[in-house]
C-alpha positions as CSV (number, residue, x, y, z in Angstrom):
1,X,2.8,-9.6,-33.1
2,X,4.5,-6.6,-32.3
3,X,1.0,-4.6,-32.3
4,X,-0.5,-7.9,-30.3
5,X,2.1,-7.3,-27.9
6,X,1.4,-3.1,-27.2
7,X,-2.4,-4.1,-27.2
8,X,-1.8,-6.4,-24.0
9,X,0.5,-4.3,-22.4
10,X,-1.9,-1.6,-22.3
11,X,-4.5,-3.8,-21.2
12,X,-2.6,-4.8,-18.7
13,X,-1.4,-1.6,-17.3
14,X,-5.0,-0.8,-17.9
15,X,-5.8,-4.0,-14.9
16,X,-3.2,-2.7,-12.6
17,X,-4.0,0.9,-12.2
18,X,-8.1,-0.6,-11.7
19,X,-6.0,-2.5,-9.0
20,X,-4.4,0.0,-7.6
21,X,-7.5,2.0,-7.4
22,X,-9.4,-0.9,-5.2
23,X,-6.5,-1.0,-3.0
24,X,-6.7,3.0,-3.0
25,X,-10.2,2.7,-1.7
26,X,-10.1,-0.3,0.7
27,X,-6.8,1.8,2.6
28,X,-9.4,5.2,2.4
29,X,-12.4,3.3,3.9
30,X,-9.9,1.5,6.7
31,X,-8.7,5.0,7.7
32,X,-12.0,6.2,8.2
33,X,-13.2,3.5,9.8
34,X,-11.0,4.5,12.5
35,X,-11.1,8.3,12.5
36,X,-15.2,7.3,12.5
37,X,-15.4,4.7,14.7
38,X,-17.3,3.2,12.5
39,X,-17.6,-1.2,12.1
40,X,-19.6,-1.1,9.2
41,X,-17.2,0.4,7.3
42,X,-14.7,-1.4,8.5
43,X,-16.7,-4.6,7.5
44,X,-16.9,-3.4,4.1
45,X,-13.0,-3.4,3.7
46,X,-12.4,-6.9,4.8
47,X,-15.2,-8.3,3.0
48,X,-13.7,-6.5,-0.2
49,X,-10.6,-8.1,0.1
50,X,-11.6,-11.1,-1.9
51,X,-11.7,-8.9,-5.0
52,X,-8.2,-7.7,-4.4
53,X,-6.8,-11.3,-4.2
54,X,-8.7,-12.2,-7.0
55,X,-7.6,-9.5,-9.6
56,X,-4.1,-9.8,-8.2
57,X,-4.7,-13.4,-9.6
58,X,-5.7,-12.7,-12.6
59,X,-3.0,-9.7,-13.0
60,X,-0.2,-13.0,-12.4
61,X,-1.8,-15.0,-14.9
62,X,-1.8,-12.0,-17.7
63,X,1.9,-11.5,-17.0
64,X,2.8,-14.9,-17.3
65,X,1.2,-15.7,-20.7
66,X,2.3,-12.1,-22.1
67,X,5.9,-13.1,-21.5
68,X,5.4,-16.9,-23.0
69,X,3.7,-15.7,-25.8
70,X,5.3,-13.0,-26.8
71,X,8.9,-12.9,-25.2
72,X,9.1,-9.4,-25.1
73,X,12.7,-7.4,-24.6
74,X,13.7,-3.8,-23.7
75,X,11.0,-1.7,-22.2
76,X,8.2,-3.9,-22.7
77,X,10.3,-6.5,-20.7
78,X,11.0,-4.3,-18.0
79,X,7.3,-2.9,-17.4
80,X,5.9,-6.9,-17.3
81,X,8.5,-7.6,-14.4
82,X,7.5,-4.6,-12.6
83,X,4.0,-5.4,-12.7
84,X,4.7,-8.9,-11.3
85,X,6.7,-7.6,-8.7
86,X,3.9,-4.5,-7.8
87,X,1.0,-6.3,-8.1
88,X,2.1,-8.7,-4.9
89,X,2.8,-5.2,-2.8
90,X,-0.9,-3.8,-3.9
91,X,-2.6,-6.7,-3.0
92,X,-0.2,-6.1,0.5
93,X,-1.5,-3.1,1.3
94,X,-4.9,-4.6,0.5
95,X,-4.3,-6.9,3.5
96,X,-2.5,-4.1,5.6
97,X,-5.8,-2.0,5.1
98,X,-8.1,-5.2,6.4
99,X,-5.7,-5.4,9.2
100,X,-6.2,-1.5,10.1
101,X,-10.0,-1.8,9.8
102,X,-10.0,-5.1,12.3
103,X,-8.2,-3.0,14.8
104,X,-11.2,-0.8,13.6
105,X,-14.0,-3.2,15.1
106,X,-12.0,-3.6,18.1
107,X,-11.8,-0.2,19.1
108,X,-15.0,1.0,18.3
109,X,-16.3,-1.4,20.7
110,X,-14.1,0.3,23.5
111,X,-14.9,3.8,25.4
112,X,-13.4,6.5,23.2
113,X,-10.1,7.8,23.8
114,X,-7.9,10.3,22.3
115,X,-5.2,8.8,20.1
116,X,-1.7,9.3,21.6
117,X,-0.6,10.0,18.2
118,X,-1.3,12.3,14.8
119,X,-2.9,9.0,13.5
120,X,-5.0,11.2,10.5
121,X,-1.3,12.8,10.0
122,X,0.5,9.8,9.8
123,X,-2.4,8.3,7.5
124,X,-2.7,10.6,5.0
125,X,1.5,10.8,4.3
126,X,1.1,7.1,3.9
127,X,-2.0,7.3,1.5
128,X,0.0,9.9,-0.5
129,X,2.9,7.6,-0.6
130,X,0.4,5.4,-2.2
131,X,-1.3,8.1,-4.4
132,X,2.4,8.9,-5.7
133,X,3.9,5.7,-6.3
134,X,1.0,4.6,-8.5
135,X,0.7,8.5,-10.4
136,X,4.6,7.3,-11.5
137,X,3.7,4.5,-12.6
138,X,0.8,6.1,-14.8
139,X,3.3,8.8,-16.1
140,X,6.2,6.6,-15.8
141,X,7.7,9.5,-14.2
142,X,11.4,8.7,-11.6
143,X,11.4,11.7,-10.1
144,X,7.7,11.4,-8.5
145,X,9.0,7.8,-7.5
146,X,12.2,9.0,-6.1
147,X,10.3,11.8,-4.3
148,X,7.8,8.8,-2.7
149,X,11.1,7.1,-2.0
150,X,12.2,9.5,0.0
151,X,8.9,9.8,2.5
152,X,9.4,7.0,3.7
153,X,12.3,7.9,6.1
154,X,9.1,10.0,7.2
155,X,7.2,8.1,8.1
156,X,9.6,5.5,9.7
157,X,10.6,8.3,11.8
158,X,6.6,8.7,13.0
159,X,6.2,5.0,14.1
160,X,9.3,5.1,16.4
161,X,7.6,7.9,17.8
162,X,4.4,6.2,18.1
163,X,6.3,3.3,19.5
164,X,7.8,5.2,22.3
165,X,4.4,7.1,22.9
166,X,2.4,3.9,23.7
167,X,4.9,2.5,25.7
168,X,5.7,5.0,28.0
169,X,1.8,4.9,28.2
170,X,1.5,1.6,29.0
171,X,4.7,2.3,31.5
172,X,2.8,5.1,33.0
173,X,-1.1,3.0,33.1
174,X,-0.8,-0.5,32.4
175,X,-4.2,-0.5,32.4
176,X,-4.3,1.5,29.1
177,X,-2.2,-1.2,26.9
178,X,-6.0,-2.4,26.1
179,X,-6.6,0.6,24.0
180,X,-3.0,1.7,23.3
181,X,-1.5,-2.2,21.7
182,X,-4.1,-1.9,19.1
183,X,-3.3,1.6,18.4
184,X,1.0,0.8,17.6
185,X,-0.7,-2.2,15.7
186,X,-2.4,0.3,13.3
187,X,0.9,2.4,13.3
188,X,2.5,-0.4,12.3
189,X,0.6,-1.8,9.6
190,X,0.7,1.9,8.0
191,X,4.3,1.7,8.2
192,X,4.2,-1.6,6.0
193,X,2.4,0.2,3.5
194,X,4.4,3.0,3.4
195,X,7.1,0.4,2.7
196,X,5.1,-1.0,-0.1
197,X,4.7,2.4,-1.6
198,X,8.4,2.3,-1.4
199,X,9.1,-0.9,-3.1
200,X,6.2,0.1,-6.5
201,X,8.2,3.2,-6.6
202,X,11.1,1.0,-7.1
203,X,9.8,-0.6,-9.4
204,X,8.7,2.5,-11.5
205,X,12.4,3.9,-11.5
206,X,13.2,0.2,-13.2
207,X,10.7,-0.1,-16.0
208,X,11.5,4.2,-16.9
209,X,15.9,3.6,-16.6
210,X,16.3,0.0,-16.6
211,X,18.5,-0.4,-13.4
212,X,17.9,-2.1,-9.5
213,X,17.9,1.0,-7.4
214,X,16.8,-0.8,-4.5
215,X,19.0,0.3,-1.3
216,X,20.7,3.0,-3.7
217,X,18.3,5.7,-3.5
């Protein structure tokens, strides 16, 4: 039975990493759809969300089946519990990538304007956090997970700066609100993605160390 359990856990790890790759790709396309003003690429992100949703449901069912059939303990149990949690975080990142793509479609229809903040820089940092959290999961690397967690404060600061810049811009010229509000929304979605990457990092630390570190890092 133990051999069967280890096989099931190994397959589960492969599936959650496959979902992670799908989500990373969706986020990458969403960011490009903004920088390239590419509504076709944005549509690809929106149309692909159903596949991410379906895999998230399948993975949850796999976790519940393993728990029911094998009653795992110790590190196997921690890993399955972590997958149940981070599975939802990955699905939410996929949803937020769709939200970014939808804003990209709207912006593509507007007269080209310069972003009032370093969108590419913020997006790159967020994508690095998502990648880092998944790399930490692959390698069960608690140190890398902590590095991801520390990065969240920088994204929060960037988001506050965007908020300030956007509202100063609207105050200076209210007619710019049609452009600036979607820009602020995109920054908010990026900040939320960073939060979910942080959640994944915390779940990796739980898997490795057996201790819940949320709010303590």
